[in-house]
C-alpha positions, 0 to 999 in steps of 0.5 A, a space after each residue: 500500500 503506497 504512502 499517502 500524504 496531505 498538503 496544505 498552504 497556510 495563509 502566510 504561504 508556509 506549506 504543511 505536508 503530513 504523511 500518515 504512518 499509523 503503526 509507527 511509534 515515532 513521529 518525525 518533524 522536518 522543517 525544510 527551507 530553501 537556503 543552501 550553498 548554491 544560493 550564496 555569493 562567492 564572498 559569503 560561501 558557508 553562511 547557510 551552514 554557519 546559520 544552521 549551526 547557530 540556530 542551536 545556540 539559543 533562542 529567546 525562550 531557550 537561551 542556551 544550547 542545553 535548553 534546546 537539545 535537553 528539551 527533546 533529549 529529555 523525552 527520548 527524542 533526537 534533534 539535528 540539522 543539515 545544510 545541502 546545496 539547495 536546502 537546509 533541514 532541521 528535523 526532530 524525531 520523538 515518540 507520538 505523545 511529544 509531537 507538539 514539543 518537536 514542532 515547537 522546538 524546530 520553529 523556535 530555533 528557525 524563527 527566534 534564534 538570537 545569534 548572540 555575537 559571542 556565540 557567532 565568534 565561537 561557532 565560526 571557529 567550530 565551523 573552521 575546525 569542521 572544514 579542517 577536519 574534512 580536509 583531513 578526510 581523504 574521501 571528503 577531500 576527493 568529493 571537493 575535488 571532483 565537484 570543482 572539476 565538474 562545476 569550476 567557478 560555479 556554486 555547485 563546485 564549492 564546499 557546502 561549508 564554505 572556505 575558511 576565509 569566508 566563514 571568518 568574515 561573516 558577521 551578525 549583520 550579514 547573517 540577519 540579512 541572509 535570513 531576511 532574504 531566505 528564511 521566508 514562509 514561501 520558501 519553507 515546507 514543514 513535513 510531519 510523518 507518523 501516527 498524526 492527523 493532518 488537521 491537528 498538525 496544521 493547527 500546531 504549526 500555524 500557532 507557531 509560525 506567526 514570526 516567519 517572514 512572509 515572502 519567497 525568492 526565486 531559487 535559481 543559481 548559475 550552472 553550466 555543464 559544458 565540457 569539451 575535454 577530460 579534467 584531472 586533479 590530484 591531491 598527493 598526500 600520505 596515506 595507505 590508499 589512493 582514492 579514485 573518483 571518476 565522474 561525468 555530468 548527468 541530468 536534473 531532478 525534473 528530467 524524466 531520464 533521471 530514473 534511467 541514469 539511476 538504473 544505469 548507476 545501479 547496474 554499474 556499481 550499486 550493490 554486491 552484484 553490480 558490474 564494478 563490485 564483481 570485476 574490481 573487487 571479486 575478480 581482480 581484488 583491487 578494492 574493498 570499497 567500489 561503487 557508483 551513484 547518481 545525483 540530481 539538482 535543479 538544472 544539473 546532475 552527475 554520475 560518480 564512480 569511486 574506488 579506494 586502492 593500493 597506490 601501487 595499483 592506481 593505474 591498473 584500477 583506473 584502467 579497469 574502471 574505464 573498461 567497465 564504463 566503456 563496456 556498459 555503453 554496449 548496453 546492459 542485459 535484461 536481468 541486470 535491468 530487472 535487478 536494478 529496478 527491483 533494487 531501486 524500488 526495494 531500497 526506497 520502500 525499506 527506507 520509507 518505513 522510517 518516519 524520519 526518512 518519510 518526512 525528509 522524502 516528502 518534504 524535500 520533494 515539495 520544496 525542491 520539485 513543487 510536487 510530491 510523487 508517491 511511492 507508487 508513482 515513483 515505482 511506475 516510473 522506475 518500471 517504465 525504464 527500458 534497456 534502450 533508455 539506459 543505453 541512450 544515457 550511457 552513450 550521451 554522458 559516458 564520453 571521454 571528453 565528459 570525464 572528470 578524474 580526481 585522485 587523493 593519496 600518495 600518487 604524484 600524477 595520473 593520465 587524463 582518463 580516456 575510454 577504450 574503444 567499445 
């Protein structure tokens, strides 16, 4: 039975979505706003992420971080947040009797945070240390490198956390101005999943969103996927592994081919029966972790392949990866496509058993796409994907001139990637 939902727009423009899951013991509340790294100017990179941190530092009625976290932890709940390229998410998960507390806390931190100057100074240092920590993690550094190759000098190519120098320069006035331009009612979706009644949820949220600024802004940002030759970036550093990432541009969220590209990614490197896992790990013993994934954004997307290998076998692994990319352009077989579809549908259905995942999935669709597809509707689109469509997207995007290669580890240089003849 597919998950159903209800959706209402309140008088001030804020959208409320509920996803009834009557047998769940938990209720999850997600407050999603269209404030993310891609909407920032280059000189303010990281302001969305810094604001997300600061919203946990104190409000008018909950003046300390302990007052905020303790209220939900005191009833066994969980509270957290994340910043993405196109959205910031505040979420809480509690048992059913404490739904109103979760709603109250989330709207309090999103609309009544005080942004005290001393807390700003302390938290900017915390964020800078987070940036330093991530730069020390090879996989994270690899992700930054591949993004900068895919989208050079573009918002999608920047680190979501910003740069140390921009984070250090953001002051309180800048933060307040950014909030006024982005934390707007028409730019927010509240989604509640669990054993809830839609009318009750709407009443509870409406009673707490009076101080949300009314308005909206166009969620657009520049992006250009144009590329005419392969790009390479190597970060030579000590380590036990060479971390390899091959990526090409893909399709946006609203492109119907997204399901074909997702299925192609599953055939290529999704799970232990995928081509990459079978060839790179099982047959050749080159890597412990080898996989692929696809991402979809407002106007763009990407298909990414990752492997972590012995530095001495970097060339051998890269050659094997390129061979698999070339081979899949000949087209997957019927059994591979069937397995990919069932994996995609099954993983989504399993994920949506959890109220938090359900709240984020439904609310995220409403904010980013302006519509919500049910599990049944998505499953139908997945089932409609054909072998010809997979072959078509492979031929369009898996081309030598479209490839980007990033390597992090004790490797000095690598050749530009080139697909072998099919």
